[in-house]
Residue, then its C-alpha position, 0 to 999 in steps of 0.5 A: m500500500r505505501v508504494r502504490r501510495a508514492l506512486s500516485t503522489d509522483s503521478f499526481l505531481f507530475v501531471f500537474l507540473l506537466t499542465g503548468g508546462i503547457l500553460c506556459l507554452s499556451g501563454l507565449h503562443a497566445q502573446a505572440m499572435a496578440a497585439g500589445t505593448t509592454s512596459h520596460s525599465t528605462t536606464p536611471s539618469s544622474s538624477a537618481r541619486s536624488i530619486a533614491g534620497k540618498h540625502s534626505k534625512t532617513s535615507a542613510v540609516q533609518q530605512t532598509p533599502s527597500k523602504a528607500i525604494k517604495g518611499h520615493a516610488a511616487a516621486a520618481s517618473a513613469k519611465l524610470p525604473p525602481i531605484i535598486v538602492v545597497l547599503t553594503p558597499t559602502g555602509m551607506a544607502e546608495p544607488l546600485g548604478e553609483v557604486g564603484t565596487t562589483t555588486s550584485v542584488v538579488s531580490q524577494t521577488q527573483a527568489q519567489v519567481q524561481q521557487t527558491h527557498e535555499l540560499p544554495d541555490l539562489l546564489r549559484q544565479v551570481p557572477g563570480v561566485q561559487v557554491r558548492q553542497i555536499g549531497s542532498p538538501g541540509t548538507v553543508a553547502d559552502v560559498s566562495t566569490r572569485g576563487s577564493t576559499p569560503a574562510e575568505t568569504l564574509i557572510m552576514l545576515d542584516g549586517i551581522p558576521v557570523n562566519d563561524s570562529a572555529t573553522g572561519e566558514f558558514d554553512i549556508s544551507r540552513i539559511p532560507t531566504d523566506g522572509m528576506e528583502q534582499v540579499e547583496i553580493v560584493r564581490g572583492a574589495g570588502g576589506a577595507l569596510y568590513g575586515s577579516q574574511a571580506i577578502g574574497g567579498v561579502i554576501n549580506l542577507i537583509t529581512q524584510e521590513g514589515s509596511g501597510p496594513f497587516k498581511f499574511s501568507l501560507l506556502s504549502e508544497g509536497g513532492n517526491r521522495a516524501t518531501e515537504q515545505q510550509v512557510a508562514h509569513f506576516d507584515g504590516a504596520e500599526g501606528r509607529l511599529a513595523y512588524a514582520g516575521t516568517l516561519s518555515y519548516f522543510s523536510t526529505t527523506g532524501f535520495r540515498p537509500v539509507n540516512d539520507n533524511s534533513d528536515n529544517l526548522s527556521g524562524t525570522l521576527r524584526l520589529d521597527y518602533h519609530l520613536d519619532e521622526n528622528t529615531t527608530l528602534r530595531g529589533i531583530a530575531r533570528y532561529t533555526r534548527a536543522n538535522v540532517g543524516l550524514a549518508s558519506f560520513s565514512v566515505a574516506s574510510g572506503i564505507p559508501l554509505n554511512p546508515s548512523a551519522h548524524q549532524r544538529n546544528e542550532f543557529m540563533l542571532y539577537k540583533g538590537e539596534i537604534d538609528r538617531a538622526f541629529g538634524r538633516r546632517l548627521m545619522t548615527r546608528i548603535s547595535a549589540f548582537y549574539v549569535r551562537d552557532e552549535l553543531r552536535l555530530n554522533s556515528v556509532p559502530f555498525a557492521g564493517n566499521p568498529s568505531s564511533e564519533s562524536d562532537h560538540i562544538p558550540d561557537e558564540t560570537r558577541g559585539g557591538i557596532l557605532e556608526g555615524i554618517y555625516t552629510w557635507s553637502h549634497e555632493f560629500r558624505s563621510l561615514m565613520g565606524f568602530s566595532f568590536l568582536d568577542r569570538w569564543v569556541h569551544s570544541k570537542s571531539s571524541i573517537f572511539e575504535l573497537a577494532p583490531h584493538t580498542s582505543q580513544s582519543l579525545t580532543v579538546f581546546n578552548a579559544r577566545r579572541q577580541e577584535y577591535a576595528g575603527y574604520v573611515e569611508q568618504e564619498g564624493h561626486f565631482l564635475h555634475d555626478h559624473l565622477i563618483a569617487t568613494a576612499g577609505f581604510r580600516v585598521d583592525g586590532n587583534s588580540e593574537f597579532g596585532t594591527e593590520v591597515s586596509p585602504g581601498w577605493a572605488l570610482a563610477i563614471p557615468l558617461p553618454y550613451q547610456i555606459t557606465l565605467r567602474g573601478n576599484y582597488a582594496e587591500g584586505f586581510r584574513a584572521p586564522s580561524f581558531d582551528e589552524l591555530f589551536f586544533p591539537g596536532f594541527g594547528n599553529p599558534h605562531l600563525g600571522p593572518e592572510i594579506s591580500s590585494e585586489y584591483d577590478g574595473g570593468f564598464t556596463r553598457r544599456f541599450g535603452e529599455t531592450a538589453s544591458f551588457t556588463a563585463t569586469y575584469f579583477s586580479r588579486r593576490v594573496h600573500h601567507l596564504i594559510v595551508a597545510v604544510p607537511c611534516s613528519v608524523g610524531p607529536g605536534c604533528e599526528f595529522g602529517s601537515t600543520s597549518g603555516n603561512a606558506g603560500r601564495v596565489d594570484t587569481q585574475g578572471v573576467e565576468i560577462v553578464p548580459a540582459l535582454y527584454p525583448g517584450h512580450g513578457l520575455r526576459l532573457s539573463g545569464n552570465v559567464t566568469i573564466l578565473d585563472e589562479t597560479h599557486v606557490s606552495p611548499a609541496p606540488d599537491i598544494r594547490p586550489v582545488r575546487v575552483p572552476k576555469y569555467s562557470a555560467s548561469a542564465l534565467a529565462e524567464y516568461n510572465r503573462h497576465a490576464l491568460l484564463r483569468p482578467r486578474d491572473d498571472l502566469t510566470c514560467t522560469l527556466i533556470y540553467s546552471f554549468v560548473g566546469d571541470r575543477d581539480d577537487i580531492t578525492t576520498t582517498g586524499t589525492i588530488a583529481n580532475h572533477d568532470a564539469y557539470h549542467r544543471f536545469d531547473l524548471a518553476f513556474t507560479y500562476s496566480s488566480g487573482m481570486k478572492w474568497r472571503d479573507v483571501r487576497d489570493i490563490a496560487l499554484v506552485a511549482k518547481i523541478q529540479n535537475l530536469l536533466d543530470r542525474h549522476y553529477s556531483e559536486g564534490f567526490g564521494f557525495p552524489a547530488p541528488p536525482v530529478n526532484f519535483v515538488a509542487g503545492v498552493k500559496l493563500e494570501f490573505 
């Protein structure tokens, strides 16, 4: 009976998805036959600065980027596109077209169109960003930018750094996109403003701020392999209080024969209380509990499936913030935060594996940030800030062997570090907004290795014929992680930081309302790269290597980003990244791994209004990802070439426009992942999921 029920569910979902595809095709045919006009976005002029309200009393600190856009929508010309405002590149609210650093933005609308609820899948579409997930949903996923390591890419949630102190990395598989406003991705040049771990870039996920009357939505999806997704979201504003919250739950049994299940329960809450027109109190809370079976945990021991290994993560973030304006010139912000990321891993003996392992690693960060933005005139602004971080980790690992003879090893260490930093950014507009320059520096004080100074500058030059030139230079560093410093038998307490310098330059050319083209060249050099240095096995070198500042890596590459909007509801976009790395290290087998020379992605989106009903809306999206050949570490510890792979996903949303009692809209949603390639993997020994599909209903109240 259980088999028949599963087949019946799969058949129903297949018919549901097939019907959606037919609707898309029929919509394309009907749109091609019908006469009509389609509105498009035009290129922002130099007046974008005033439209975004960049120098208004509330633009810099009191509003999220979305609110800066919404608050000035009525003032913008109907022919202008929505002005995308970003905070991450300079720390000041800025129209994206006036930013000299290479920055991309992914909005909540784009995530909904692609039916993407996982941060790894959303970031795969960003140029220069490499995402690697080792297996089914819920397994570890790391992200890097422009060939950097995951520890050289800073991950932030609402401006709070969340990279683990133990490893320097952050597992993004646990962070859903539900309830976000947008994700801002700065590629390179992050060290001058954000310090350690921003060598490769910065990824900042910003939580949605509530507005307008109370709204509530409920999404329920199901699919093959017992996959289910439930998302409840609410937001609104009442008097001086704006509120927004999201609760989501995901679970699946996975595709491996045993121990491939995972589940994720996540919640976010944001409250903004406008005490008066000059003061805002803000609170943000985020909690995630994730469980995942580790089917490939023992693959390095020659055991393809581990039926018992299991990992549980508990992540929480709390942030309190006060924004205060003193007149029209000075804006201030003070915030305090607490982040805890706790990992528990257990593996018990089973037939063929007489060993067990138990790990417990709580990782905590406490800190505060004080910033002030002073507007000297309409052309000049200054940002000054101070940040403090207190990092702590307790690492405990126990391994018990029953054969060939009984043995037990226990590895325990505690580590703590304080980090202080002050930074300055100066922005100026020259030649009637035809030259926009930003320059600054950051001074970091570390309780372990002293002081580092990181300068940087960026230029944006809008030219006639809808051309914008960009260029920037920045220096940065990465402080060694606690594992690299103190892990028994591997750590080196005498490690110094990695030091980097990077420059890039490029241009964007827009062709009216129908197309755009962006090309960027970048080059980065990292000195004193922290690598595993071979040593003779013995006391202090139990693993045959220790960490050391013995490497150097040079990375250069090109990012090409075309987009085409031919009309009739069709939008085409894509990107290609070409990377070349050279590496200097103490041993020939120490070289860059998991860095593809070629990678690409593409989106084909079709939207049709009034397909079956006067107020309905149909959106179909084809998502393509390509990752080229790259060196990777095999299950035996050697380095070999890992084959390229192509992945196609298909998503569609049909909004009926139907209203019933308190229901404002009923929408049908569906997505098929990995349509064609059932045998690829993103890491040796960790096969990726084959075709997976989900479908469901979304109700808006």
